[in-house]
C-alpha positions as CSV (number, residue, x, y, z in Angstrom):
1,M,-38.2,3.4,25.8
2,N,-35.7,6.1,24.5
3,I,-37.2,8.6,21.9
4,G,-35.2,11.3,20.2
5,F,-37.1,14.4,19.7
6,G,-35.8,16.5,16.7
7,I,-37.0,20.1,16.5
8,T,-36.4,22.1,13.3
9,A,-36.8,25.7,12.8
10,S,-40.7,26.2,12.2
11,Y,-40.7,28.7,15.0
12,C,-44.2,29.5,14.9
13,T,-45.2,25.9,16.0
14,H,-42.3,25.6,18.7
15,Q,-44.9,26.6,21.7
16,Q,-47.2,24.0,20.1
17,I,-44.9,21.1,20.3
18,L,-44.2,21.6,24.0
19,K,-47.4,19.8,25.0
20,P,-46.9,16.6,23.0
21,L,-43.2,16.5,24.2
22,Q,-44.5,16.8,27.9
23,Q,-47.0,14.1,27.2
24,L,-44.2,11.6,26.0
25,V,-42.2,12.4,29.2
26,D,-45.6,11.8,31.2
27,S,-46.1,8.5,29.4
28,G,-42.6,7.4,30.7
29,Y,-40.5,7.7,27.6
30,N,-36.9,9.0,28.0
31,V,-36.7,11.8,25.5
32,Y,-33.6,13.3,24.1
33,P,-34.0,16.6,22.5
34,I,-32.3,17.5,19.5
35,V,-32.4,20.6,17.5
36,T,-31.0,22.2,14.3
37,E,-28.6,25.0,14.4
38,N,-31.2,27.8,13.4
39,V,-33.2,26.6,16.5
40,L,-30.2,27.0,18.7
41,K,-29.1,30.4,17.4
42,Y,-32.1,32.5,16.5
43,D,-34.5,34.6,18.6
44,T,-37.6,35.2,16.5
45,R,-40.8,37.2,17.0
46,F,-42.1,33.6,18.6
47,G,-39.6,34.0,21.4
48,S,-36.0,33.7,22.4
49,A,-34.0,30.6,21.6
50,E,-32.6,30.5,24.9
51,E,-35.9,30.4,26.7
52,F,-37.2,27.8,24.4
53,L,-34.1,25.4,24.8
54,K,-34.5,25.9,28.7
55,T,-38.2,24.8,28.5
56,V,-37.3,21.8,26.4
57,K,-34.5,20.7,28.6
58,D,-36.7,21.3,31.8
59,I,-39.4,19.1,30.3
60,T,-37.1,16.2,29.1
61,K,-34.6,16.5,31.8
62,N,-31.9,15.8,29.2
63,E,-29.3,18.0,27.7
64,V,-30.3,19.5,24.1
65,V,-28.2,17.8,21.5
66,T,-27.1,20.6,19.2
67,N,-24.6,19.5,16.5
68,V,-23.6,16.6,14.5
69,V,-20.9,15.6,16.7
70,E,-23.1,15.2,19.7
71,A,-25.7,13.4,17.6
72,E,-23.5,10.8,16.0
73,P,-23.3,8.3,18.7
74,F,-27.1,7.7,18.6
75,G,-26.5,5.2,15.9
76,P,-23.3,3.2,16.9
77,K,-24.5,3.1,20.7
78,N,-28.0,2.3,19.8
79,L,-29.2,4.9,22.2
80,I,-32.8,5.5,21.0
81,D,-35.7,3.4,19.7
82,V,-37.5,5.9,17.5
83,L,-36.8,9.6,16.2
84,V,-39.7,12.2,16.2
85,V,-39.0,15.3,13.9
86,A,-41.6,17.8,14.9
87,P,-41.8,20.4,13.7
88,C,-40.3,19.2,10.4
89,T,-39.6,22.1,8.0
90,G,-39.8,21.8,4.1
91,N,-36.0,22.3,4.4
92,T,-35.5,19.2,6.6
93,L,-37.9,17.2,4.6
94,A,-35.9,17.9,1.4
95,K,-32.6,16.9,3.4
96,L,-34.2,13.6,4.7
97,A,-35.7,12.9,1.3
98,N,-32.1,13.3,-0.3
99,A,-29.8,11.9,2.2
100,I,-28.3,15.2,3.3
101,T,-26.8,14.9,6.8
102,D,-25.6,18.5,7.9
103,N,-27.2,19.0,11.2
104,A,-27.9,17.1,14.5
105,V,-31.5,16.2,13.4
106,T,-30.6,14.9,10.0
107,M,-27.5,13.1,11.5
108,T,-29.8,11.4,14.2
109,A,-32.3,10.4,11.4
110,K,-29.4,8.9,9.4
111,S,-28.4,6.9,12.5
112,L,-31.8,5.4,13.0
113,M,-32.0,4.5,9.3
114,R,-28.7,2.5,9.6
115,N,-30.2,0.7,12.6
116,N,-33.5,0.0,10.8
117,K,-35.6,2.0,13.2
118,P,-38.6,4.3,12.6
119,V,-38.3,8.1,11.9
120,V,-41.6,9.9,12.8
121,I,-42.2,13.2,10.7
122,G,-44.6,15.9,12.0
123,V,-44.6,18.2,9.1
124,S,-44.9,21.9,9.3
125,T,-44.3,23.7,6.0
126,N,-45.7,26.3,3.9
127,D,-44.8,24.4,0.7
128,G,-46.1,20.9,1.6
129,L,-48.6,20.9,-1.3
130,G,-46.1,22.6,-3.6
131,L,-42.5,21.6,-4.3
132,N,-42.2,19.8,-1.0
133,M,-44.9,17.4,-1.9
134,C,-42.3,15.3,-3.8
135,N,-40.1,15.2,-0.6
136,I,-43.2,14.0,1.3
137,A,-44.1,11.3,-1.3
138,K,-40.4,10.1,-1.4
139,L,-40.5,9.8,2.3
140,L,-43.8,8.1,2.6
141,N,-42.5,5.5,0.1
142,T,-39.2,5.1,1.9
143,Q,-38.7,2.3,4.4
144,N,-38.9,3.4,8.3
145,F,-40.5,6.9,7.7
146,Y,-43.8,7.6,9.2
147,F,-45.9,10.7,9.3
148,V,-48.0,12.2,11.8
149,P,-51.4,13.0,10.4
150,F,-51.6,16.3,8.7
151,K,-53.8,18.9,6.9
152,Q,-53.8,22.1,5.3
153,D,-53.6,24.8,8.1
154,D,-55.0,27.9,6.1
155,P,-56.4,26.7,2.7
156,V,-57.5,30.2,1.7
157,N,-54.6,32.2,2.6
158,K,-52.0,29.6,2.3
159,P,-53.2,26.9,0.0
160,K,-49.9,24.9,-0.1
161,S,-49.3,25.0,3.7
162,V,-49.4,21.7,5.8
163,I,-49.2,21.0,9.4
164,A,-49.1,18.0,11.4
165,D,-51.9,17.4,14.1
166,W,-49.4,17.5,17.3
167,S,-51.9,15.6,19.6
168,K,-51.2,12.5,17.4
169,I,-47.4,12.3,17.8
170,E,-47.4,9.6,20.6
171,D,-50.0,7.6,18.6
172,T,-47.8,7.8,15.5
173,V,-44.9,6.6,17.5
174,I,-46.7,3.6,18.8
175,K,-47.8,2.6,15.3
176,A,-44.4,3.4,13.8
177,L,-42.6,1.0,16.2
178,K,-45.0,-1.7,14.8
179,K,-43.9,-0.6,11.3
180,E,-47.2,0.9,10.7
181,Q,-48.2,4.1,9.3
182,I,-51.0,5.6,11.4
183,Q,-54.3,6.4,9.6
184,P,-56.0,8.4,8.3
185,L,-52.9,10.4,7.4
186,L,-54.7,13.1,5.6
187,L,-56.9,15.2,7.8
188,S,-59.8,17.6,6.9
């Protein structure tokens, strides 16, 4: 089975998603890494873009897809069975909820939607219980979108912030391929 793994610019979670990425590969999936332009370009206090992308490529043994032109063939050529977007920022949630296709990850999502295939969202946003809640709600009620179970990550200091449980990515993928939302969705 072929999985697209879209990585957006929630830099603080990049190291956390490497383990589930490795687990997908270890489970026998062929994983195509796909990143947004910001992941490709920016070094942050959490690490360098070059090192992160090298690690992702080393894990998946596939070239990292970095732009719309490289991502576009996923749909017409029917190259992947499911797309995981993890971490999925509030910015990307808004784009997906409003059909904005301006980077490799959103283009790949559009490609899967045209082929009636699942898109799995591993949310990571400081505004998930704020203005981005409407985008989460919209995607929860949109065919072929499935969420990795999530919770508030720091209710006291960041009461609107939510984050997916990265250990549940593979289980969510398995359910999504059956057109089912994994439950429980909201974790405590």
